[in-house]
FIMIFI-147936 format. One record per residue (C-alpha): residue number from 0; x, y, z. Coordinates in Angstrom, 1 decimal, padded with zeros to 4 digits, m for minus. Each point is the difference from the previous one (the first is absolute). Example, Ala and Ser with C-alpha at 12.3 -4.5 7.8 and 13.67 -1.06 7.14 Angstrom:
FIMIFI-147936
{0,{012.3,m004.5,007.8}} {1,{001.4,003.4,m000.7}} 
//
This chain:
FIMIFI-147936
{0,{148.1,082.3,m019.2}} {1,{m003.5,m000.9,001.8}} {2,{001.3,002.5,002.7}} {3,{000.2,003.0,m002.2}} {4,{m003.0,m000.8,m001.9}} {5,{m002.1,000.0,003.1}} {6,{001.1,003.5,001.1}} {7,{m000.6,001.2,m003.1}} {8,{m003.4,m001.5,000.0}} {9,{m000.7,001.7,003.5}} {10,{001.2,003.1,m001.3}} {11,{m002.1,000.0,m003.0}} {12,{m003.3,m001.1,001.9}} {13,{000.7,002.7,002.7}} {14,{000.6,002.9,m002.8}} {15,{m003.1,m001.2,m001.8}} {16,{m002.3,000.2,002.7}} {17,{001.2,003.4,000.5}} {18,{000.0,001.2,m003.5}} {19,{m003.5,m001.9,m000.9}} {20,{m001.6,001.6,003.2}} {21,{000.9,003.3,m001.6}} {22,{m002.8,m001.0,m003.2}} {23,{m002.3,m001.7,002.3}} {24,{001.4,m002.9,m002.2}} {25,{000.6,m003.4,002.8}} {26,{m002.2,m002.2,m002.0}} {27,{000.7,m003.1,m001.2}} {28,{000.6,001.2,m003.8}} {29,{002.4,001.9,001.4}} {30,{001.9,m002.6,001.9}} {31,{m000.3,m002.9,m002.8}} {32,{002.2,002.9,m002.3}} {33,{002.5,000.3,003.0}} {34,{000.3,m003.9,000.0}} {35,{000.7,m000.2,m003.6}} {36,{002.4,002.7,000.0}} {37,{002.1,m002.0,002.8}} {38,{m000.4,m003.1,m001.7}} {39,{001.1,001.6,m003.4}} {40,{003.0,001.7,001.9}} {41,{000.7,m003.3,001.7}} {42,{000.2,m001.9,m003.4}} {43,{002.4,002.6,m001.8}} {44,{002.7,000.3,003.1}} {45,{m000.1,m002.9,002.1}} {46,{m001.3,m002.5,m002.6}} {47,{003.2,m000.8,m001.5}} {48,{001.6,m001.2,003.6}} {49,{m002.4,m002.1,000.4}} {50,{001.9,m003.0,m000.5}} {51,{002.6,001.1,002.4}} {52,{m002.6,m000.3,002.3}} {53,{m001.4,m003.2,m000.6}} {54,{003.3,m001.8,000.7}} {55,{000.2,002.4,003.2}} {56,{m003.6,m001.3,000.6}} {57,{000.8,m003.8,m000.5}} {58,{002.9,000.1,002.0}} {59,{m001.5,002.2,002.7}} {60,{m002.8,m002.9,000.1}} {61,{002.7,m002.8,000.5}} {62,{001.2,001.5,002.9}} {63,{m003.2,000.4,001.9}} {64,{m000.7,m003.7,m000.7}} {65,{003.9,m000.3,001.6}} {66,{000.0,m001.4,003.3}} {67,{003.5,001.5,000.3}} {68,{m001.7,003.3,000.0}} {69,{m003.0,m000.7,002.4}} {70,{m000.4,004.0,000.6}} {71,{m000.7,001.0,m003.7}} {72,{m002.6,m002.8,000.0}} {73,{m001.5,000.5,003.0}} {74,{m000.8,003.4,m000.9}} {75,{m001.2,m000.8,m003.4}} {76,{m002.6,m002.7,001.5}} {77,{m000.7,002.9,002.6}} {78,{m000.4,002.8,m002.9}} {79,{m002.7,m002.4,m001.5}} {80,{m002.1,m000.9,002.5}} {81,{000.0,003.5,001.3}} {82,{m001.4,000.2,m003.6}} {83,{m003.0,m002.2,000.4}} {84,{m000.6,001.3,003.0}} {85,{m000.4,003.3,m001.3}} {86,{m002.2,m001.4,m002.9}} {87,{m002.3,m002.0,002.3}} {88,{m000.2,002.4,003.0}} {89,{m001.2,003.9,000.1}} {90,{002.0,003.1,001.3}} {91,{m000.1,000.3,004.0}} {92,{001.9,003.2,000.7}} {93,{m001.9,002.6,001.3}} {94,{001.6,002.7,m002.0}} {95,{m000.6,m001.4,m003.3}} {96,{m003.4,m000.9,001.1}} {97,{m001.1,003.7,001.7}} {98,{001.9,002.5,m002.8}} {99,{002.3,m001.9,m002.3}} {100,{m002.7,m001.7,m002.3}} {101,{m002.6,002.5,000.7}} {102,{001.8,003.2,m000.9}} {103,{001.1,m002.1,m003.5}} {104,{m003.5,m000.9,m000.4}} {105,{m001.0,003.5,000.1}} {106,{002.8,001.0,m002.5}} {107,{m001.4,m002.7,m002.3}} {108,{m003.7,001.4,000.5}} {109,{001.1,003.3,m000.9}} {110,{002.2,m000.9,m002.7}} {111,{002.9,002.1,002.1}} {112,{001.5,001.0,002.9}} {113,{m001.9,002.2,002.0}} {114,{m000.1,001.3,003.5}} {115,{m002.7,m002.0,001.8}} {116,{m002.3,001.6,002.2}} {117,{000.2,m002.5,002.9}} {118,{000.7,m000.5,003.8}} {119,{002.9,m001.9,m000.4}} {120,{003.0,002.2,m001.6}} {121,{002.0,m002.7,m000.7}} {122,{m002.2,m000.4,m003.2}} {123,{001.9,003.0,m001.0}} {124,{003.0,000.9,002.0}} {125,{002.3,m003.4,m000.2}} {126,{002.2,m001.1,m002.9}} {127,{m001.5,m001.2,m003.1}} {128,{002.7,m002.4,m001.7}} {129,{m001.5,m003.4,001.5}} {130,{m003.7,001.4,m001.1}} {131,{001.2,000.7,m003.3}} {132,{001.4,m003.5,m000.6}} {133,{m003.4,m001.0,001.0}} {134,{m002.3,001.8,m002.6}} {135,{000.3,m002.4,m002.9}} {136,{m000.5,m003.0,002.1}} {137,{m003.4,001.9,001.7}} {138,{m001.0,001.6,m003.4}} {139,{000.7,m003.7,m001.8}} {140,{m001.2,m003.1,002.4}} {141,{m002.0,002.4,002.2}} {142,{001.2,m002.1,002.8}} {143,{001.8,000.7,003.0}} {144,{001.8,m003.4,000.1}} {145,{002.6,000.5,m002.4}} {146,{001.0,003.7,001.1}} {147,{002.9,m002.0,001.8}} {148,{001.9,m000.5,m003.2}} {149,{002.2,003.1,000.2}} {150,{001.3,m001.2,003.5}} {151,{000.5,m003.8,m001.1}} {152,{001.9,001.3,m003.2}} {153,{002.2,001.9,002.5}} {154,{000.5,m002.5,002.3}} {155,{001.7,m002.4,m002.5}} {156,{002.7,002.7,m000.5}} {157,{001.1,m000.1,003.6}} {158,{002.3,m002.2,000.3}} {159,{002.5,001.1,m002.7}} {160,{m000.8,003.6,000.7}} {161,{001.2,m001.0,004.1}} {162,{003.4,m001.6,m001.8}} {163,{000.8,002.9,m001.8}} {164,{m000.2,002.8,002.3}} {165,{001.2,m002.0,003.2}} {166,{003.0,m001.3,m002.4}} {167,{000.6,003.6,m000.5}} {168,{m000.4,001.7,003.5}} {169,{003.0,m002.5,000.7}} {170,{m001.9,m003.1,001.4}} {171,{001.9,m003.4,m000.8}} {172,{m001.4,m002.0,m002.6}} {173,{m001.0,m003.2,002.3}} {174,{m001.5,002.7,002.1}} {175,{m001.8,001.5,m002.8}} {176,{m001.1,m003.1,m001.5}} {177,{m002.1,m000.9,003.2}} {178,{m001.4,003.4,000.2}} {179,{m001.1,m000.4,m003.0}} {180,{m002.5,m003.0,000.6}} {181,{m000.7,000.9,003.7}} {182,{m001.3,003.6,m000.3}} {183,{m002.8,m001.0,m002.3}} {184,{m001.1,m002.1,002.1}} {185,{m001.0,002.6,002.6}} {186,{m003.8,000.5,000.8}} {187,{000.4,003.4,m001.3}} {188,{001.4,m001.1,m003.1}} {189,{m001.9,m003.3,m000.6}} {190,{m003.4,000.8,001.3}} {191,{000.0,003.6,m002.1}} {192,{001.0,m002.0,m003.0}} {193,{m003.9,m000.9,m000.3}} {194,{m001.7,002.6,001.4}} {195,{m001.0,003.7,m000.9}} {196,{002.8,001.6,002.4}} {197,{002.5,001.9,m001.3}} {198,{003.0,m000.4,002.5}} {199,{002.2,m002.5,m001.8}} {200,{m000.5,001.6,m003.3}} {201,{001.7,002.7,001.3}} {202,{002.8,m001.6,001.2}} {203,{000.0,m001.7,m003.6}} {204,{000.4,003.5,m001.7}} {205,{002.4,001.0,002.7}} {206,{002.5,m003.4,m000.5}} {207,{m000.3,000.7,m003.7}} {208,{000.8,003.5,000.4}} {209,{003.5,m000.7,001.4}} {210,{000.5,m003.0,m001.9}} {211,{000.6,002.4,m003.1}} {212,{001.7,002.6,002.1}} {213,{002.6,m002.5,001.8}} {214,{000.6,m002.6,m002.7}} {215,{003.5,000.0,m001.8}} {216,{m000.1,002.5,m002.7}} {217,{m003.5,000.5,000.4}} {218,{000.8,003.7,000.0}} {219,{001.6,000.4,m003.0}} {220,{m003.1,m001.2,m001.7}} {221,{m002.8,002.4,m000.6}} {222,{m002.4,m002.7,000.1}} {223,{001.1,m001.3,003.1}} {224,{m000.6,003.7,001.9}} {225,{m003.1,000.3,m002.0}} {226,{m001.8,m003.1,001.4}} {227,{001.7,001.2,003.4}} {228,{m001.6,003.1,000.2}} {229,{m003.3,m001.5,m001.4}} {230,{000.4,m002.9,002.8}} {231,{000.4,003.0,002.8}} {232,{m002.8,002.2,m000.9}} {233,{m002.4,m002.9,m000.2}} {234,{000.7,m000.7,003.2}} {235,{m000.9,003.2,001.7}} {236,{m002.8,m000.3,m002.2}} {237,{m000.8,m003.0,001.6}} {238,{000.4,001.4,003.7}} {239,{000.9,003.6,000.7}} {240,{001.9,m001.0,003.3}} {241,{002.7,m001.8,m002.8}} {242,{001.0,003.2,m001.2}} {243,{002.9,000.7,002.2}} {244,{001.7,m003.2,m001.2}} {245,{000.6,002.1,m003.2}} {246,{002.8,001.8,001.8}} {247,{002.1,m003.4,000.4}} {248,{m000.9,m000.4,m003.4}} {249,{001.1,003.0,m001.0}} {250,{003.7,m001.1,001.7}} {251,{m000.7,m003.2,m001.8}} {252,{m000.7,001.5,m003.5}} {253,{002.6,002.8,000.2}} {254,{002.4,m001.4,m002.3}} {255,{m002.6,m000.2,m002.8}} {256,{m000.7,003.7,000.0}} {257,{002.9,000.2,m002.5}} {258,{m002.1,m002.5,m002.6}} {259,{m003.1,002.0,000.4}} {260,{001.4,003.4,m001.3}} {261,{001.5,m001.7,m003.0}} {262,{m003.2,m000.9,m001.1}} {263,{m002.2,003.1,000.5}} {264,{m002.7,m000.6,m002.4}} {265,{m000.5,m003.4,001.5}} {266,{000.3,001.5,003.6}} {267,{m002.6,002.8,m001.0}} {268,{m002.5,m003.0,m000.5}} {269,{001.1,m002.2,003.1}} {270,{m000.6,003.4,002.5}} {271,{m004.0,000.3,m000.8}} {272,{m000.6,m003.6,m000.3}} {273,{001.7,m000.2,004.0}} {274,{m002.0,002.2,001.0}} {275,{m003.2,m001.1,m001.3}} {276,{000.5,m003.6,001.7}} {277,{001.0,001.5,003.3}} {278,{m002.0,001.2,002.6}} {279,{000.3,003.6,m001.6}} {280,{m003.6,m000.1,m001.7}} {281,{m001.9,m001.2,002.6}} {282,{001.8,002.5,002.6}} {283,{m001.0,002.8,m002.6}} {284,{m003.3,m000.9,000.2}} {285,{m000.1,m000.5,003.8}} {286,{001.4,003.6,000.3}} {287,{m002.4,002.0,m002.8}} {288,{m002.6,m001.7,002.6}} {289,{001.1,001.3,003.2}} {290,{001.0,m003.3,001.5}} {291,{003.9,001.4,m000.4}} {292,{002.4,m002.0,m002.7}} {293,{000.5,m003.1,002.5}} {294,{m004.2,000.0,001.0}} {295,{000.8,m000.2,003.5}} {296,{m002.2,003.4,000.8}} {297,{m003.3,m002.2,m000.7}} {298,{000.9,m003.1,001.3}} {299,{m001.1,m000.7,004.0}} {300,{002.8,002.0,002.3}} {301,{002.0,m002.6,002.6}} {302,{001.8,001.1,002.8}} {303,{003.4,000.0,m001.0}} {304,{002.4,m001.4,002.9}} {305,{003.0,001.2,001.1}} {306,{003.1,m001.5,m000.8}} {307,{000.4,m002.9,003.0}} {308,{m003.4,m000.8,m001.0}} {309,{000.0,m000.4,m003.8}} {310,{003.1,m002.2,000.5}} {311,{m001.2,m002.5,002.4}} {312,{m003.4,000.0,m000.9}} {313,{001.2,m000.8,m003.8}} {314,{002.5,m002.6,001.1}} {315,{m002.6,m001.4,002.2}} {316,{m002.3,m000.8,m002.8}} {317,{002.5,m000.9,m002.8}} {318,{001.4,m002.8,002.5}} {319,{m003.3,m001.2,001.4}} {320,{m001.3,000.2,m003.6}} {321,{003.1,m002.1,m001.2}} {322,{m000.2,m002.4,002.8}} {323,{m004.0,m000.3,000.1}} {324,{m000.5,m003.6,m001.6}} {325,{m003.1,m001.1,m000.5}} {326,{m001.6,m001.9,001.2}} {327,{001.8,000.7,003.2}} {328,{m001.7,002.9,000.6}} {329,{m003.3,m002.0,001.2}} {330,{002.3,m001.5,002.7}} {331,{m000.8,000.9,003.4}} {332,{003.6,001.2,001.1}} {333,{000.0,001.9,m003.2}} {334,{m003.0,001.8,001.1}} {335,{000.8,000.4,003.4}} {336,{003.2,001.5,m000.9}} {337,{m001.7,002.6,m002.1}} {338,{m002.7,001.0,002.3}} {339,{003.0,000.8,002.6}} {340,{001.7,001.9,m002.7}} {341,{m003.1,002.2,m000.4}} {342,{m000.1,000.6,003.5}} {343,{003.7,001.4,000.3}} {344,{001.5,002.9,m001.0}} {345,{000.7,m001.2,m003.6}} {346,{m004.0,m000.5,m000.2}} {347,{m000.5,003.2,001.0}} {348,{002.4,001.4,m002.2}} {349,{m001.0,m001.7,m003.1}} {350,{m004.1,000.6,000.7}} {351,{000.8,003.6,000.2}} {352,{002.3,000.9,m003.1}} {353,{m000.5,m002.9,m002.1}} {354,{m003.1,m000.3,m002.4}} {355,{m002.5,m002.2,001.6}} {356,{000.4,m004.1,000.2}} {357,{003.7,000.0,000.5}} {358,{m001.1,m003.2,001.9}} {359,{m002.2,m001.5,m002.4}} {360,{001.8,m003.6,m000.7}} {361,{m002.1,m002.5,m002.1}} {362,{m000.2,m003.6,000.2}} {363,{001.1,m000.1,m003.5}} {364,{003.0,001.5,m001.9}} {365,{m001.6,003.6,m000.8}} {366,{001.4,001.5,m003.4}} {367,{m000.5,003.5,002.2}} {368,{002.5,m000.8,002.7}} {369,{002.5,m002.2,m001.8}} {370,{003.8,000.2,000.5}} {371,{002.8,m002.3,m001.2}} {372,{m001.6,m002.4,002.5}} {373,{001.6,m002.0,003.3}} {374,{001.9,m002.8,m002.8}} {375,{001.5,002.3,m002.1}} {376,{001.2,002.1,003.0}} {377,{001.4,m003.2,001.5}} {378,{001.7,m000.8,m003.2}} {379,{001.9,003.3,m000.7}} {380,{001.3,m000.1,004.1}} {381,{001.3,m003.2,m001.1}} {382,{001.9,001.6,m003.1}} {383,{001.1,002.3,001.9}} {384,{001.6,m001.7,003.0}} {385,{001.5,m002.9,m001.9}} {386,{002.0,002.7,m001.9}} {387,{003.0,001.9,000.6}} {388,{001.3,003.1,m001.9}} {389,{002.6,m000.4,m002.9}} {390,{002.9,002.1,000.8}} {391,{001.9,m000.1,m003.2}} {392,{m002.7,002.6,m001.6}} {393,{m000.8,m002.1,m003.2}} {394,{m003.5,000.6,000.7}} {395,{000.2,003.8,m000.4}} {396,{001.8,m000.2,m003.6}} {397,{m003.1,m000.5,m001.6}} {398,{m000.9,003.8,m000.4}} {399,{001.0,001.5,m003.6}} {400,{000.0,003.5,002.2}} {401,{002.1,m001.0,003.2}} {402,{m000.7,m000.9,003.4}} {403,{m001.5,003.4,001.2}} {404,{m003.0,m000.5,m002.3}} {405,{m001.3,m002.7,001.4}} {406,{000.2,000.9,003.7}} {407,{m001.7,003.4,m000.7}} {408,{m002.6,m001.9,m001.5}} {409,{m000.1,m001.8,003.4}} {410,{000.0,002.4,002.0}} {411,{m002.9,001.8,m002.0}} {412,{m002.0,m002.9,000.4}} {413,{000.1,m000.5,003.7}} {414,{m000.6,004.3,000.5}} {415,{m003.1,m000.6,m001.9}} {416,{m001.2,m003.3,002.2}} {417,{000.3,002.1,003.0}} {418,{m001.8,003.3,m001.1}} {419,{m002.4,m002.1,m001.2}} {420,{m000.3,m001.4,002.9}} {421,{m000.5,003.1,002.0}} {422,{m002.9,001.3,m002.3}} {423,{m001.8,m003.0,m000.4}} {424,{m002.6,m000.8,002.4}} {425,{m002.0,m002.9,m001.7}} {426,{m001.2,m003.4,001.6}} {427,{001.9,m002.0,m002.8}} {428,{003.2,001.2,000.2}} {429,{001.2,m003.4,m000.8}} {430,{m001.7,m000.3,m003.5}} {431,{000.7,003.7,m001.1}} {432,{004.0,m000.4,000.5}} {433,{m000.4,m002.7,m002.6}} {434,{002.6,002.0,m002.5}} {435,{002.3,000.2,003.2}} {436,{000.4,m003.8,000.4}} {437,{001.8,m000.3,m003.3}} {438,{002.3,002.9,000.0}} {439,{001.4,000.0,003.5}} {440,{000.5,m004.0,000.5}} {441,{002.7,000.3,m002.2}} {442,{001.6,002.7,001.8}} {443,{000.3,m002.2,002.8}} {444,{001.4,m003.0,m002.0}} {445,{002.2,002.2,m001.8}} {446,{003.6,m001.7,000.0}} {447,{m000.9,m003.2,001.9}} {448,{000.6,m003.7,m000.8}} {449,{m000.9,m003.1,001.7}} {450,{002.2,m001.4,002.6}} {451,{000.1,m003.3,m002.1}} {452,{m001.6,m002.2,m002.6}} {453,{m001.6,m001.7,002.5}} {454,{m001.8,003.1,001.3}} {455,{m000.6,001.0,m003.7}} {456,{m002.1,m003.6,000.1}} {457,{m001.8,001.0,002.9}} {458,{m001.2,003.3,m001.3}} {459,{m001.2,m002.2,m003.2}} {460,{m002.0,m001.9,001.7}} {461,{m001.7,002.2,002.5}} {462,{m000.3,002.2,m003.3}} {463,{m002.3,m002.4,m001.5}} {464,{m001.6,m001.1,003.3}} {465,{m001.0,003.1,000.1}} {466,{m001.2,000.8,m003.5}} {467,{m002.2,m003.3,000.6}} {468,{m001.7,001.5,003.0}} {469,{m000.8,003.3,m001.3}} {470,{m001.5,m001.4,m002.6}} {471,{m002.1,m002.3,001.9}} {472,{m001.3,002.7,002.1}} {473,{m000.4,002.1,m003.4}} {474,{m002.4,m002.6,m001.2}} {475,{m001.6,m001.1,003.4}} {476,{m000.1,002.7,002.8}} {477,{m000.9,003.4,m001.9}} {478,{m003.8,001.7,m000.2}} {479,{m000.3,m001.2,m003.6}} {480,{001.8,m003.4,000.0}} {481,{000.2,m002.5,m002.6}} {482,{m000.8,m002.8,002.2}} {483,{m001.8,001.1,002.9}} {484,{000.7,m001.7,003.2}} {485,{m002.1,001.9,002.6}} {486,{m003.4,001.0,m000.1}} {487,{000.7,004.1,001.0}} {488,{002.0,000.1,m003.7}} {489,{m002.0,001.7,m002.7}} {490,{m002.2,001.5,002.9}} {491,{000.3,003.5,m001.5}} {492,{m000.1,m000.7,m003.6}} {493,{m003.4,m001.8,000.7}} {494,{m001.4,002.6,001.8}} {495,{000.7,002.4,m003.4}} {496,{m001.6,m002.7,m002.0}} {497,{m003.1,m000.4,002.1}} {498,{m000.4,003.7,m000.1}} {499,{000.6,000.0,m003.5}} {500,{m002.5,m003.0,m000.5}} {501,{m002.7,001.8,001.7}} {502,{000.7,003.5,m001.8}} {503,{m000.3,m001.9,m002.9}} {504,{m003.4,m001.5,001.1}} {505,{m001.7,003.7,000.9}} {506,{001.6,002.4,m002.4}} {507,{m001.7,000.5,m002.9}} {508,{002.2,m000.8,m003.1}} {509,{m000.7,002.8,m002.3}} {510,{002.0,002.5,002.7}} {511,{002.8,001.7,m001.5}} {512,{001.4,001.4,003.7}} {513,{m000.4,m000.8,003.6}} {514,{001.3,002.1,002.9}} {515,{002.2,m001.0,003.0}} {516,{000.4,001.0,003.3}} {517,{002.9,m001.9,001.6}} {518,{002.4,000.3,003.1}} {519,{003.9,000.6,m000.8}} {520,{001.7,m003.5,m001.4}} {521,{m003.3,m001.4,m000.5}} {522,{000.2,m002.8,m003.0}} {523,{m002.1,001.9,m003.1}} {524,{001.2,m001.9,m002.8}} {525,{m003.3,m002.7,000.3}} {526,{m002.0,002.9,m001.2}} {527,{001.1,000.2,m003.3}} {528,{m000.9,m003.3,m001.2}} {529,{m001.0,m001.0,m002.0}} {530,{003.0,002.3,m001.7}} {531,{m000.8,002.5,m002.2}} {532,{m003.5,m000.1,000.3}} {533,{m000.8,002.7,002.7}} {534,{002.5,002.9,001.5}} {535,{000.2,000.2,003.8}} {536,{m000.6,003.7,001.4}} {537,{001.5,000.6,003.4}} {538,{m002.3,002.3,001.8}} {539,{000.4,001.8,003.5}} {540,{m002.0,m001.4,002.7}} {541,{m003.0,002.7,m000.3}} {542,{m000.3,m000.2,m003.8}} {543,{m001.0,002.7,m002.0}} {544,{m003.2,m001.1,m001.9}} {545,{000.7,002.4,m002.8}} {546,{003.9,m001.3,m000.4}} {547,{m001.5,m003.6,m000.3}} {548,{m003.0,001.4,m002.7}} {549,{002.9,001.4,m002.0}} {550,{002.1,m003.2,000.1}} {551,{m003.2,m002.2,m000.7}} {552,{m000.1,m001.7,003.0}} {553,{m003.2,m001.3,001.9}} {554,{001.9,m002.9,002.3}} {555,{002.7,m000.1,002.8}} {556,{002.0,m002.3,001.8}} {557,{000.9,001.2,003.8}} {558,{002.4,m002.0,001.9}} {559,{m000.8,m000.5,003.8}} {560,{003.0,000.8,000.7}} {561,{m000.5,003.4,m000.7}} {562,{m003.8,000.2,001.4}} {563,{002.5,m001.1,003.4}} {564,{002.2,002.7,000.2}} {565,{m002.6,002.6,m000.4}} {566,{m001.8,m001.9,002.5}} {567,{m003.4,000.0,m002.3}} {568,{m002.1,m003.5,m000.5}} {569,{m000.8,m000.2,m003.7}} {570,{m003.6,000.7,001.1}} {571,{001.0,003.2,001.1}} {572,{002.2,000.7,m002.4}} {573,{m002.9,m001.1,m002.9}} {574,{m002.3,002.2,001.3}} {575,{002.2,003.4,000.8}} {576,{001.5,m000.3,m003.8}} {577,{m003.3,m001.2,m001.9}} {578,{000.9,m003.2,m001.0}} {579,{m002.0,m003.5,000.0}} {580,{001.8,m003.0,001.5}} {581,{m000.3,m002.8,m002.9}} {582,{002.4,m002.7,001.8}} {583,{002.7,m000.9,002.6}} {584,{003.2,m001.3,m002.2}} {585,{000.5,m002.5,001.4}} {586,{m002.8,m000.8,002.7}} {587,{000.5,001.5,003.2}} {588,{002.6,000.1,001.6}} {589,{000.6,002.1,m003.2}} {590,{002.8,001.5,m001.7}} {591,{m001.7,001.8,m002.6}} {592,{m003.6,001.6,m000.6}} {593,{m001.4,000.7,m003.2}} {594,{m002.6,003.0,000.3}} {595,{m001.9,002.2,m002.8}} {596,{m000.5,003.7,m000.2}} {597,{m003.8,000.4,001.0}} {598,{000.2,002.9,m002.7}} {599,{001.0,m001.3,m003.1}} {600,{002.6,002.0,m002.0}} {601,{m000.6,000.0,m003.8}} {602,{002.3,m001.8,m002.2}} {603,{002.9,001.6,m001.8}} 
//
């Protein structure tokens, strides 16, 4: 009931975002009516089942408190502490602070989705599902500290979904039970549960799609087929690189097409709903604005590596980011090793074909690079090494569609993975392949059993230790820790807060719009504070005073990184563009400068 309700809430919220945008009606009143509608529907259809759900909840809580079930108890404690961390700390992922939160605030200020005239094209071209889910949060609470809530709620469903999908892909119960608690411990899932990233929530929607497609009898129920269809559409709307998963999903859901044809009226409503929550509306807008369906035409062009370079570079970075555990990255041995790699053939390959900062290892566990993590990888290898294949074929008897369907699904998943590794040349592949972890690992554990009960007990102990170590790292060894142990923690966020404080000191309170000139991937969200009071307009390096006049902009912020890229000082740039320097933000060495147009524009 809870899973079904959460998927429907996500679907309705995303659809409402696009529909309300058509009427310039993204307002608090519209979303208040939407929430009342959702509550009414829940009371109409789900309230009669609340008695049974209460019994299930009590039984679940008793199980979480039982020492016999240590792993689910650890997951419950971990989820609670991560929630506390989310409430007590600010988001730190660059993608959220650079363009996800700013694009949402642009929509809120204009009361609709619109094409944003910005240098950073990601404000327009990237998938919008995660952002639509955060619109009500920023609209009502006006605080970016709570934008993690959709990720955290989705994180709670991961164990059950992993167990269901793994069992239906041929993994035996003990292996699936171990994996359902171990995988969510991975940093790419745990850290993103309380941050503004969207790789983990994309994995959640994929798991939900395969859960409803593969569960016994699921393809005979129109409701399950519809939920599976909405989930795979939502996954593509989160990230376009999840769209290829539609092919193995189509194999999994294939017996359910007959159910759709048996209910033509319902299916006629499902099709446009699925299109609306997918990447299609965003892709259509990209195409209409000359960016191509994917939006890649307007993004920076990187040299596409040849076949050997793509696989070598991606697999090296995946291995390095999964095995490089903070704070070991500060040790002399680690630093000297990667210095040597940088001067090797591998370093030359990464520097030529992959995005910059391929060797940007942080002293903390960074959301940008976090994969499963060293301890989870070790635990998975132990599960694999301490098990043997089951020879009598019982593991493959779970499928209503026979043996061929799961094997085709597994083959399709691996084909997508190797195709993705060929095309991706990011410097953060360990994070970006987050959805592959939950769907490829079961193909390796399919039909395997522990060699003996002794290995099963060892595996439980190792998994429990891994979960505790992971939780300790999530709370202390991150950029935004709940308990700070080092002076470098919160440094980047503190820089944003310092600039924000000085901006409030020097910027007149009546300004309804300010300009911004920044380099790629520089944080912008702090400029919007306090949320809802002013609009931030991105401007070109040489801004047009007439454009500023039309937008009612008198002041703008320019980053020192942008000046360095153009080999200029703030004095020479201000003189050339007719601006007066108001203040460096913060004082030298400055990250930002506040300047004012000498020719004061009239207000609109």
